[in-house]
C-alpha positions, -999 to +999 in steps of 0.1 A: -479-361+054-468-327+044-433-334+055-432-367+040-440-349+007-416-322+009-388-346+016-399-368-015-404-334-038-369-325-025-352-359-036-370-356-069-356-318-075-318-327-065-322-356-092-330-334-119-306-306-107-278-328-106-282-351-137-300-326-159-287-293-149-318-275-134-312-242-115-331-218-097-352-199-101-374-228-118-393-223-149-430-239-150-447-246-182-486-245-175-509-264-193-546-250-200-559-280-178-536-270-149-546-232-148-583-242-147-576-268-117-556-239-097-590-215-100-614-242-093-594-251-061-587-218-053-552-222-054-540-187-055-514-172-058-502-203-080-465-191-081-463-191-041-480-228-039-457-240-069-427-226-049-437-242-017-441-274-033-407-273-053-389-254-022-373-228-046-383-195-064-404-201-095-415-186-129-446-197-147-451-197-183-476-208-210-481-204-248-501-186-274-518-219-282-526-229-247-543-193-244-564-198-279-575-233-267-589-218-232-606-194-254-626-219-272-638-238-244-662-205-240-673-188-206-666-217-183-631-211-185-628-174-187-610-169-155-586-190-167-581-172-198-576-140-179-551-159-154-532-171-184-527-138-198-512-126-166-484-153-169-450-149-190-456-163-225-431-189-241-421-187-278-433-215-302-418-214-334-446-228-355-467-202-376-501-218-372-519-223-342-517-262-330-533-281-303-521-273-267-503-309-263-483-304-297-476-270-288-461-281-257-442-310-270-429-288-297-415-263-270-399-291-249-386-310-280-363-340-275-341-328-246-358-300-230-332-274-233-348-249-214-353-269-185-392-266-180-412-280-153-445-293-169-476-283-154-506-303-165-534-322-157-535-342-188-526-379-183-521-389-219-498-358-226-478-368-189-474-404-203-458-389-236-435-363-215-423-397-193-404-409-224-386-375-229-354-373-207-352-343-180-388-334-180-404-332-144-440-333-142-463-316-119-499-322-113-526-311-088-547-333-065-576-312-049-557-287-031-525-303-033-496-299-058-474-329-066-442-338-083-440-369-101-409-390-093-388-397-126-399-425-148-377-458-155-367-443-190-353-413-175-336-431-148-319-459-176-312-425-196-293-408-167-272-444-162-265-446-199-250-410-202-230-415-172-211-447-188-208-429-217-192-401-202-170-429-183-156-441-218-139-423-243-153-419-279-138-425-314-128-390-318-115-386-283-092-418-288-077-404-319-065-369-303-054-390-276-033-410-298-019-381-316-010-362-285+009-394-271+028-392-303+038-358-302+048-360-266+070-390-272+087-373-301+095-343-286+108-364-253+131-384-279+144-353-291+151-337-260+166-366-248+191-367-277+198-330-275+204-339-236+230-365-244+249-342-271+250-319-243+263-337-216+291-354-242+300-317-250+302-309-212+324-343-206+348-330-235+351-293-222+359-306-185+384-331-197+399-303-220+401-279-189+416-306-169+443-311-193+452-276-193+453-270-156+475-305-151+500-289-177+503-253-163+509-268-128+536-291-141+550-262-160+547-238-127+560-267-106+530-272-083+517-306-071+483-316-082+473-326-045+485-313-014+508-341+002+503-344+040+529-360+066+518-395+076+515-400+110+537-428+126+533-445+160+555-430+186+573-444+219+552-441+250+556-415+275+583-432+300+568-411+329+534-424+324+544-463+321+545-482+353+580-499+365+590-534+360+585-558+389+608-583+400+595-616+402+625-633+423+621-644+460+635-617+485+651-647+504+673-657+478+683-620+466+691-607+500+708-634+514+748-641+514+761-678+506+785-690+526+815-711+526+794-743+532+768-731+507+744-724+529+726-689+530+731-668+560+707-637+563+724-604+561+730-586+594+733-551+599+752-538+631+742-503+642+769-483+655+753-460+681+770-427+686+780-420+724+783-386+739+816-376+758+801-380+788+793-414+786+830-423+773+846-405+804+823-428+829+834-457+811+872-445+816+867-443+852+848-475+856+879-495+841 
C-alpha cells in the first residue's frame, strides 16, 4: 500500500509542478487542526513526515491568526500552540485578527502566488480550496499523511489555460499585424533599391565593354582569339591496305593464240652446264 501511495503522490506533485510552477523546497501552510492531529498521533518530526509524503524537502508555515485560535481553545491544545510557535510564520496583511479559515483563504488569494501546500483537517476549508486553482491539499488519516488529487475544477482550469496559450490574444494579434506591415515595407524598399543598383551596375558594365571594344579597335587588337579550324586530312598510305584484283588468274595469265584459244604460259628454264659436261658431250658426238 505504501508503494502505491507514494506513486500516487508523485503523480499529483508532478501535476502541480508542471502546470502551476511549484518548486522545491515545497512550502506547507499548516492549519491548527492539522498541528493538533500531528501531536495526537505522535507524527514527529512533522517536517520529515511531510518530506517523506511529498518525496522532497519541505518548509512549514503557519499564521498569527492560527496560533491565536489555538490559544483560545484552552489547555487541551497547549502542546499544539508550542509546536506552532516553532514553525515559520507567514505574513497576513489584515490588521485585525480573523478566524483561521478566513486568514488562510486571504493568504492563498485567488491563484496561490506563493505556491503553498495547505495542510488541514477541516473538510469545509478543503472544499473551498478545491475551487482555487493551484492549491494542493494535505490531510492526516491516523498515522498516515495523504495528498488529495487535483479537483475537477483545477483540471478544467489547466485545460482552458493551455488552450488560451495556444491562441493569440487581441493585443498579440495587433502587434503581429504591425510587425508584418513593417517587414513588408522594408522588403519593398530593399527590392526597389536592389533593382536600381542592378540597373546601375548593368549600365556601368555596358560602358566598360564599349570602352574596351573601341580601345582594341584603335590598337588593332582583335576582340576574341581566332583559332585555325581543323580540316580532314588524307589517310596515311602506309597504314592502308593494297587493293585486291578480283579478275580470274587464268584469264589474266594465259595468252591468246591465233585461233582465239587461250594457252598457258610456258617457261623454259635453261640449265647452266659446267665445262666438263660440255667436253663429254663433244667426245660422244
